[in-house]
N, C-alpha and C positions, 0 to 999 in steps of 0.2 A: 831807449835807455830804461833799465830796470832798476828797481830798488825794493828791498824788503825792509820795512820799518818795524822796529820793536820798541814799544814804550817800555822804558826801563826805570827801575829805582836807582840802579847804578850799573856801570859797565866799564870794563877796561880791556885793553889789548896788550898782550905780551909777545915779544920776539926774543927767543933764546933766553927766556926767564926774566927779561927786563920789561917793565911796563913802559910803553911808548905813547899811550893815550888813555885818558881816564875821565869819566864824567859821573856826576851824581844823577839826579832825576833828569830825564830827557828822552832822546831818541837815539837808538843804535840804527845807523843807516848802512845796510849792506848794499853796495852800489856796483852795477855792471853796465859798461858801455857795450853796445851792440854794433855790428856792421851797419854803416849808414848813418850812425848818430853824428851829430854836430853840436856846436855850442848851444844852438837853439833848444835841443832836447834837454841838455843839462840845465839851462835856464828855466825851462818849463817844469822840470822835475823838482828843482830846488824851490821854486815858488810853491809848488804843491806840498812839499815836505814842511816848509815853514808855516804854511797856513792851514794845514790839515787839522781839524778840530777833533783830537782824540784824547784830550786830557779833561778831567772832570772839572765842572764848575761848582759853585756853592751848593747846587741842588743834586750833585752827584751825576749829572748828565755829561756825556762827552761833548763838550761845547767850547773847549779852549785849545789853542794851538801851542806848540812848543815856544813860540815867541810870547804868547800871552802869559805863560807860566814861568818864563825865564829859564827854561830847561836847556841842558847841553845837547850838542850833537856830537856823536862819535861816528865818523865816516870811515868805513872799511871797504876796500876793494874786494869784489866777489865775482870773478868772471864765471864761476860755476852757475850763476843764475841764468846764463845763456844755454845751459845744458838741454840737449834734445835726446831723450832716451826712447824715442818712438821706434827706432830701428833695431833694438836689441837690448842687451844688458850692459853694454859699455856706452856711456853717454858720449855724444859728440858735442864739441864746443865751437863748431864752425860759425855759429851765430854771434859769437863774441867779437868785439872789435880786435883788430891786430894789436899786439902788445904795445907798440909805440903810440898808436892812436888811443888805445885804452888808457894808457898812462897820462897822455895829454888831456883827455876828457876828465879823468879822475882829478888831476891837478887843477884843471879849470873849475870843476864843480866845487872843490875844496876852497879855492881862492875866492870864488863868488860867495860861498857860504860865509867865509870869514868877513867879507865886506858887509853882509846882510845880517849877521847874527854874532853876538858878542862871545859866545862860548862854543868853539869848534875844536875838537880833537880828532886825531886820525890814527889809523894803522899805517902800514907801509906797503905801497904798491908792490905786488908780486912776491911778498915775503911769506914765509911759513909762520902764520900767526895763530895764537891761541886767544880766542875771544871769550871773555867771561862776562856774564850778564845775569841780572835778576830782572826777568820780564815782569812788568807791572800789569797785572790784570788777570791773565796774560792778554796783551793786545799786540797782534802782529798783522801788519797791513802790507800786501804786495801792491806796488805801483809800476806802471809802464807808460812811457811816452814813446809813441811809435817813431821808428827811425825814418829818415827821409827816403831811404831805399835800402835794399838788402843786396845790392850788386856790388 
């Protein structure tokens, strides 16, 4: 399972001009389920997202987590993180989980996030979304939890 985290001052997602998810300071989580991923990968990735110390402490050092600072999470499905452009100019997305499994894992990740964190907003799986953000820092961190298999 892959994610790209962006520390944000604020972020929101629009679908057809309507805002469907909005946070103030926190993390925008672009999330991709890959072939072979299971609930275990989602659990491990969520634990890392919630505990990753990328917010400033009193001394200005990145030493606090999103939970420590009470920040929001905006979770957006992003199957294109599975892109493989090594074979030419048109990326292949065969590494992404099948749509039904991708949706299940996205929904699972969001449900677990809501159990563990008080402020979780989302986009909409498989929708054409416009993501607006003010990257704070900028801080952008890629994360990957290896799938069980790629078969």
